[in-house]
Backbone as ProteinMPNN parsed JSONL, in Angstrom:
{"seq_chain_A": "MKAKIKRPLIKTPSEWAAFQYGVKLAAARFEEVVARIERKLDRMTTEVMFSTRHTNHKRSTGVR", "coords_chain_A": {"N_chain_A": [[-65.824, 39.437, -97.922], [-66.647, 36.945, -95.653], [-65.029, 35.856, -92.689], [-64.418, 32.508, -91.836], [-65.839, 30.892, -89.094], [-64.551, 28.671, -86.931], [-65.689, 25.968, -85.134], [-64.758, 24.363, -82.093], [-63.137, 21.152, -82.161], [-64.947, 18.367, -81.185], [-64.426, 15.766, -79.145], [-65.024, 13.968, -77.087], [-67.751, 12.515, -75.182], [-68.329, 14.099, -72.928], [-67.331, 16.588, -73.66], [-69.057, 17.107, -75.753], [-71.494, 17.27, -74.366], [-70.978, 19.526, -72.808], [-70.721, 21.429, -74.828], [-73.347, 21.398, -75.936], [-74.757, 22.303, -73.696], [-73.744, 24.9, -73.453], [-74.716, 26.011, -75.836], [-77.481, 25.891, -75.367], [-77.693, 27.642, -73.189], [-76.924, 30.024, -74.422], [-78.99, 30.292, -76.284], [-81.219, 30.674, -74.589], [-80.554, 33.132, -73.426], [-80.575, 34.718, -75.695], [-83.296, 34.657, -76.322], [-84.301, 36.159, -74.18], [-83.233, 38.684, -74.726], [-84.442, 39.28, -77.188], [-87.129, 39.355, -76.367], [-87.053, 41.577, -74.667], [-86.451, 43.605, -76.519], [-88.763, 43.465, -78.1], [-90.692, 44.32, -76.224], [-89.874, 46.983, -75.87], [-90.295, 47.971, -78.464], [-93.075, 47.68, -78.636], [-93.908, 49.586, -76.732], [-92.906, 51.902, -77.953], [-94.403, 51.967, -80.315], [-96.973, 52.436, -79.339], [-96.606, 54.992, -78.206], [-95.949, 56.489, -80.493], [-98.258, 56.175, -82.048], [-100.082, 57.459, -80.37], [-99.086, 60.116, -80.218], [-99.153, 60.808, -82.918], [-101.862, 60.652, -83.506], [-102.874, 62.831, -82.047], [-101.501, 64.914, -83.271], [-102.517, 64.784, -85.878], [-105.184, 65.374, -85.321], [-104.991, 68.043, -84.496], [-104.159, 69.201, -86.881], [-106.313, 68.662, -88.591], [-108.468, 69.955, -87.377], [-107.656, 72.515, -87.002], [-106.981, 73.454, -84.533], [-104.679, 74.675, -82.195]], "CA_chain_A": [[-65.834, 38.026, -97.655], [-66.672, 36.654, -94.224], [-64.096, 34.865, -92.166], [-65.114, 31.333, -91.321], [-65.68, 30.65, -87.663], [-64.423, 27.241, -86.71], [-66.016, 25.532, -83.786], [-63.733, 23.417, -81.641], [-63.396, 19.735, -82.389], [-65.521, 17.723, -80.009], [-63.947, 14.387, -79.227], [-65.56, 13.097, -76.046], [-69.152, 12.799, -74.819], [-68.416, 15.2, -71.963], [-67.149, 17.825, -74.427], [-70.307, 17.303, -76.493], [-72.494, 17.722, -73.397], [-70.637, 20.904, -72.456], [-71.051, 22.245, -76.0], [-74.807, 21.519, -75.983], [-75.164, 23.141, -72.567], [-73.417, 26.277, -73.822], [-75.649, 26.443, -76.882], [-78.783, 26.103, -74.731], [-77.599, 28.876, -72.411], [-76.901, 31.149, -75.368], [-80.331, 30.42, -76.86], [-82.101, 31.262, -73.571], [-80.186, 34.543, -73.304], [-81.043, 35.357, -76.921], [-84.741, 34.831, -76.179], [-84.52, 37.27, -73.253], [-82.902, 39.929, -75.427], [-85.495, 39.516, -78.176], [-88.341, 39.746, -75.632], [-86.853, 42.952, -74.208], [-86.576, 44.47, -77.693], [-90.18, 43.492, -78.477], [-91.407, 45.187, -75.274], [-89.536, 48.377, -76.189], [-90.981, 48.328, -79.704], [-94.496, 47.841, -78.33], [-94.085, 50.892, -76.085], [-92.658, 52.951, -78.937], [-95.535, 51.99, -81.232], [-98.067, 53.095, -78.637], [-96.293, 56.418, -78.099], [-96.01, 57.092, -81.822], [-99.664, 56.237, -82.433], [-100.732, 58.46, -79.54], [-98.658, 61.46, -80.615], [-99.603, 61.042, -84.288], [-103.304, 60.899, -83.477], [-103.092, 64.195, -81.593], [-100.998, 65.828, -84.291], [-103.495, 64.794, -86.975], [-106.373, 66.08, -84.838], [-104.699, 69.481, -84.543], [-104.135, 69.632, -88.286], [-107.635, 68.578, -89.225], [-109.431, 70.885, -86.764], [-107.105, 73.861, -86.948], [-106.698, 73.78, -83.142], [-103.241, 74.668, -81.886]], "C_chain_A": [[-65.771, 37.796, -96.153], [-65.594, 35.645, -93.857], [-64.894, 33.697, -91.604], [-64.815, 31.187, -89.834], [-65.647, 29.142, -87.467], [-64.809, 26.918, -85.276], [-64.983, 24.491, -83.376], [-64.128, 21.97, -81.96], [-63.881, 19.106, -81.084], [-65.2, 16.234, -80.11], [-64.607, 13.455, -78.219], [-67.021, 13.437, -75.76], [-69.28, 13.955, -73.827], [-68.206, 16.544, -72.66], [-68.42, 18.143, -75.206], [-71.406, 17.83, -75.562], [-72.237, 19.172, -73.005], [-70.978, 21.854, -73.602], [-72.559, 22.464, -76.09], [-75.327, 22.423, -74.876], [-74.905, 24.615, -72.891], [-74.36, 26.837, -74.869], [-77.021, 26.735, -76.284], [-78.786, 27.383, -73.892], [-77.645, 30.099, -73.32], [-78.288, 31.378, -75.966], [-81.287, 31.064, -75.862], [-81.819, 32.741, -73.423], [-80.684, 35.321, -74.514], [-82.541, 35.616, -76.843], [-85.072, 35.995, -75.253], [-84.282, 38.609, -73.943], [-83.983, 40.268, -76.439], [-86.785, 39.971, -77.486], [-88.235, 41.188, -75.149], [-86.997, 43.945, -75.368], [-88.034, 44.579, -78.115], [-90.984, 44.38, -77.537], [-91.127, 46.651, -75.568], [-90.251, 48.834, -77.452], [-92.475, 48.524, -79.475], [-94.771, 49.184, -77.678], [-93.903, 52.025, -77.08], [-93.834, 53.078, -79.892], [-96.708, 52.711, -80.598], [-97.829, 54.596, -78.548], [-96.413, 57.117, -79.436], [-97.453, 57.218, -82.269], [-100.385, 57.329, -81.651], [-100.367, 59.864, -80.01], [-99.12, 61.787, -82.029], [-101.086, 61.359, -84.318], [-103.582, 62.334, -83.054], [-102.607, 65.213, -82.609], [-101.982, 65.913, -85.445], [-104.771, 65.526, -86.563], [-106.154, 67.585, -84.91], [-104.702, 69.979, -85.982], [-105.524, 69.669, -88.875], [-108.621, 69.59, -88.65], [-108.942, 72.326, -86.751], [-106.804, 74.322, -85.549], [-105.214, 73.7, -82.91], [-103.024, 74.568, -80.407]], "O_chain_A": [[-64.938, 38.384, -95.463], [-65.294, 34.716, -94.607], [-65.931, 33.893, -90.969], [-63.677, 31.342, -89.392], [-66.599, 28.435, -87.798], [-64.31, 27.527, -84.329], [-64.403, 23.816, -84.227], [-65.31, 21.63, -82.015], [-63.287, 19.3, -80.023], [-65.642, 15.543, -81.028], [-64.733, 12.26, -78.483], [-67.471, 14.54, -76.07], [-70.249, 14.712, -73.887], [-68.836, 17.535, -72.291], [-68.817, 19.304, -75.309], [-72.157, 18.731, -75.933], [-73.176, 19.959, -72.884], [-71.469, 22.958, -73.37], [-73.007, 23.592, -76.297], [-76.239, 23.219, -75.099], [-75.75, 25.471, -72.63], [-74.756, 28.001, -74.8], [-77.659, 27.721, -76.653], [-79.771, 28.121, -73.887], [-78.322, 31.083, -73.022], [-78.713, 32.521, -76.135], [-82.089, 31.915, -76.245], [-82.752, 33.536, -73.305], [-81.158, 36.449, -74.381], [-83.008, 36.679, -77.254], [-86.018, 36.74, -75.508], [-85.049, 39.554, -73.758], [-84.399, 41.423, -76.538], [-87.458, 40.878, -77.975], [-89.209, 41.939, -75.211], [-87.6, 45.006, -75.207], [-88.498, 45.668, -78.454], [-91.862, 45.117, -77.986], [-92.038, 47.477, -75.522], [-90.758, 49.954, -77.51], [-93.078, 49.43, -80.051], [-95.746, 49.855, -78.019], [-94.656, 53.0, -77.06], [-94.223, 54.193, -80.243], [-97.369, 53.515, -81.255], [-98.742, 55.387, -78.787], [-96.931, 58.232, -79.504], [-97.844, 58.252, -82.812], [-101.212, 58.049, -82.212], [-101.246, 60.709, -80.182], [-99.449, 62.939, -82.312], [-101.523, 62.233, -85.067], [-104.441, 62.991, -83.642], [-103.231, 66.259, -82.79], [-102.256, 67.005, -85.941], [-105.372, 66.226, -87.378], [-107.042, 68.321, -85.341], [-105.2, 71.07, -86.261], [-105.875, 70.611, -89.586], [-109.521, 70.041, -89.359], [-109.721, 73.25, -86.516], [-106.405, 75.471, -85.361], [-104.556, 72.768, -83.37], [-101.881, 74.548, -79.951]]}, "name": "protein", "num_of_chains": 1, "seq": "MKAKIKRPLIKTPSEWAAFQYGVKLAAARFEEVVARIERKLDRMTTEVMFSTRHTNHKRSTGVR"}
C-alpha cells in the first residue's frame, strides 16, 4: 500500500503562485532528463544495430 503524499495547504495567492512556479520548474527539469535518456537510447540502438549487423554477416558468410 502506498503512503499518501499530502501537498501543503495553499491559502494565499502568493503561495499559489509559488506552488505553480515550483511545478513548472520541476516539469522543465523532467523534460531535460527525458531528453537525455532518449539521446542515450538512440546511441545505444545505433550501436546494437551496428554490432548485430556485423555479427550476422560473420555467421552467414562463415568469415571470422
